[in-house]
N, C-alpha and C positions, 0 to 999 in steps of 0.2 A: 504493500500500500504506500502511496506517495506520502512523504512528509512535507508539510507546507509551513511557510512563515505567515502567521496571522498577526495582523496589527490590531492592538486593542483599541476599540472605539471608546469614546468618552460616553460610554453608556453606563449608567451608574448603579442600577439596582434591579433585583429580581424578587418577585413575590408571586406565589401561585396558590390558586384554589382549584378544585376540580369540579367537573360537571357531568351531567348525564344528558345534556341537550346539545343541539347543533350550534354552529357558529351564527353570527349575525344577530347579536343583541338579545337572545333569550336568556332568562335567568335560570340558574341551576341550583339543585339542592343536594345531589349525590356527589360528595366531595371525597377525594382520597388523600388530600394534603391537610395538614393542621397548621395554622388555624383555618376555620371554615370560611371566614370572611377576610379577604386579603386584598389590599390595593398595592399596585406597583407603580413606581415613579422612576422614570429614566430618560436620559438623553439619547437621541439617535443621530448619528452623523449622516448627512445627506450626500457626503462626498466619499467615494470609495478610495481607500488609501492606495497609492501606487504600489504595484508589485503584488497585490493580493488577487488571486484568482478564485477565491472562495466567496466573495461578497458581491452583491448586486443591489444597486439602489434605484430610486426613481429618477426621472429626468429632472434634475434639480432646477435648471433654468426655467423650463416650462412650468413647473410647479410653483416656483416663486413668482413668476410673472402673473399667473392666474390668481394666486392667493392675494397678492397685493392689489391687483385690479379689483377683485371682489371686495376687499377691505375698504378701498377708497371710494366705492360707490355709496357707502353709508347704509346699504340695505342689509348687511349682515351684522348680527349682534356680536360685538366684540367687547372684551372687558379688560380693565386695567391690570397690568402684570402683577401688581401688589395688592389689589383690592378687587376681588371677584364680584363684589356687589355693585361696582361702579362701571356702568356701560360707557364706552368711549364715544364721543361725538365725532362727526366727520372732520371737524377742525383739529381735534386732538390726534386723530389717526393720521391726518396729513402731516403733522409735525413729527410723527414717529416713523412713518414709512413712505411719505410722499415728498413734496417740495415745500420749503418754507423760507422765510427771511430771518436771518440771524444778524444781530448787531455785534460787531467786533471792535476792539480798541486798536487803532492804527497810529502810526507816527507820521506827522506832517514834517518832512525834512526841511522845507522852506521856512516854516515858522518855528521849527525845532520844538514842536509841541505835539501832544496826543490829540487824536480826533476819532470820532465814531464813524465806522464804516458799515454799511448795510450790504450784506451779501446773500445771494440766493443759494440755499443749500438743498441737496437732494440725497435721498437715502440710497446707499450703495447696495444694490441687490446682490452683488457677489458675496457680501458679508453675511447673508442669511444662509447659514451652513448647517444648522441643527434644528431638531424638534424635541421639545420636552413633552413627554406623554404622561398622563395619569390614567391608569386602566385598572379594571377588575379582570382577574384571570381565573379561568375555570379549567379543570382537567379531570376527566373520567378515565381511570386506569383500565377498567374492564372493557369499555368500548373503545378505548384509546382515542379519545376526542378531546381537543383543547379549544377553548374559546377565549378571545380577548375582547373585552367590552371597553372601548375608549370612552372615558368620562369627559376629558378635556385635553386640549393640547395647546402648545405655545411655541411659535417660531422663535428661534434664538439667533441673535446677531453675534458673530465672532469676528473680532478685529484685533490688530496689534497696536498697543500704545507705547510710544517711545518713552523710555525711562530716562535715558541720557543719550549722549552722542553715539553710544555703542550698543547698549542693551535695549530690548523692548520686551513687553509682557503681553500675554494673551488675555483679552478682556471678553467676557460673555455678558450679553444683555438680553433679557427677556423683552419681547415686543408687545404682545397682547395675548389674551386667552380666548380660545374658542370653546365655549361650554356646550356640550352635546346633550341637551335636554331632550327627552323622549316626548314626541308629540303624537298622540294616538290618532289625531284627526288628519295629520299630514305625514304620509310615508316618505322617507328620504328618496330622492331621485338620484340613485347611485350610479356612477359610471366607473369602469375599471381604470384605476390610476396606473398600476404596474403589476404584472405577474411576477411571481418568484422573487420577490424582494428578500434578500438573504443578508443577515448581519449577525455579528457576535454579540452575545449578551452575557456580561460578567455576573457571576454568582456572588461576588464579594464587592464591597465598596468601602474603602477606607476614608475617602474624602467627605462623603455624605452618609454616615452610617444610619441616620434616621430613616433614610429611604429603604432600609433593609429591616425595619422593625418586624414585619410579618414574615420575613423570609425563612423558609425551612428548606434550604438547599440540599441538605443530606437526604431528606425524604424524597424530594423531587428527583434527584439523581438515582436513588435506589429504585424508584418506581420504573424508570426507564430501563435500568440495567436488569432488574428482576424480570420484566416482561420479555426482554430480548434473550437473556440467558436461559429462560424457561421455554423458549421457543413459541411463546404466544404471539410474538410480533416478529416479522421478518426484517432482518437488518441487511442493508446493502452497502457496498463500497461507495463512498461519497463521490469519487471521481469516475466511477463506472457503475451507474445506478441500475444497470441491467444484471449486475453480478450479485447474487445472493451469497452472503457470508456464512460459513459453517460456524458452529459453536467454537471450534478450535481456533478458527481465524479471528473470531471476535475477541476471544480471550487473549490471544497473542497481541492483537492491536491495542488492547487495554493494558498490556505490560506483563501479562503472565508468561513465564518462561520455564522451559525444562532444559537443563544443561547436563551433559554427560561428561564424567571424568573417569580416567583410567587410574586405578589405585593398585599399587603392588600388593599381591597376596604373598606374605612371607612363608606361609605354610606350603603353598603349591609352587611358588616361584614364578607364577604367572601374574596376570593383571585382571582385576575385576572391574566391571563397569558400574559406576555409581551415578544415579540420577539425582539431581538437586532441583526441587520445585520452588519457584518463586511466584507468589500470588500477586495479582494486581491490586492497586490501592484506589478505591473510589474517590478518595480526597484529591486525587490528581485531576479529576474533572472539575476545573475551575470556571468554566463557562460553557455555554451552549450556542449553537448556531440555529436560528430560526429561518424557515423558508415560508413566505406568506404572500398572498394576493392582497393588494390594497385597493380600496374603493373610496370614492369621494363624491359628495353632493356639492357641486360648485355654487349652488344657491345659498347654502348654509355653512359650507366648509366642513361639514361632518365627514369624519374619516372612519371607515370600518375595515377590519382586517380578517382574513381567513387564514388560520394557521394550517399549513399543509405538511410540513416535515420538521423534525428536530434532529440535530446531530450533536452529541456531546463533544467537547473539545478538551483534550488531555494535555496538561502542562507538566513536564517532567524533566529530570536531569538525565541526560544521556552521557554515559561514560564510554569513551572511545578506547580502542585497544592501545593507542599510543599514550594513554594517561590523561588526555584532555577531557574536560567536562564542559557540557554545553546545555543550556536550557532550551528545550524545544516544545513546539506545539504540534499536535496531531489530531486529526479527526478519525477516531476508530471506526465509526460507522454512521449511517443515517437511517432513520426510520420514518415511514410515512403514516400520517394520521388519517383516521376515517372521517 
């Protein structure tokens, strides 16, 4: 199986609950993860890192153009990034993602004095590079079905701020919230945004630990591994998804090894073969890769997701024969959801 270099996305947290219902917004009660009611909050990068052949994102430019155009019409309900009860006016949105006048202090060289300069400023669309999602997640182990219910999402501006003449720092700024309230009288007019969006989702988050309050990553990983190793779910090679993996191949990809050594038998003068078994460590699964179809209603900016596949990502120390050590990431297998 190929080994790949996966680049960590600034995606910050995972939390799961399970369900017995289908995707697209139905609520579920048959949960296999604890706690039963879990929300997940995480950032997702809209730009695929260079050199990664495992990830696939939406068309960022087209998405940004349409989202900002819808926002600036004033017809979509959008809310302040720090106050979800405050709906933003058209004028306020224009100052956030449109065009506005800004007053700057300049220097009049002739008068050797300061002066006020009014400049027209425009939002740089290239800086809208991430989305902050808040979702409810459901997973039913028996039916092997997973549902993500997006409650709200927020576009995130990412830009560099110059600290001094040499150094700069990355700044992230939330722009506005899209609250996805259920309207029983008006069904969403969903269109396909992108098929097979694939991204890495970290199971740990040191920078924002409160996003992981409800996370039970050990149970989530064990449910996937138990189903696969028991043969209840078919596992495929990630890079050749027509190839079904045997139990032996799965275990080897997870790090389980059997090594043979020849040991001298002093009684017989010959050599005996000794096998040494090494089990895999589930804690090496530090992230997962999701494959999803994304849908959007351009009238309300409502986003819905259909989870199609999950692949665990194993992070481990590889010890080479020359004595070198190297941290590697590997996708042992991928499973498809019902």
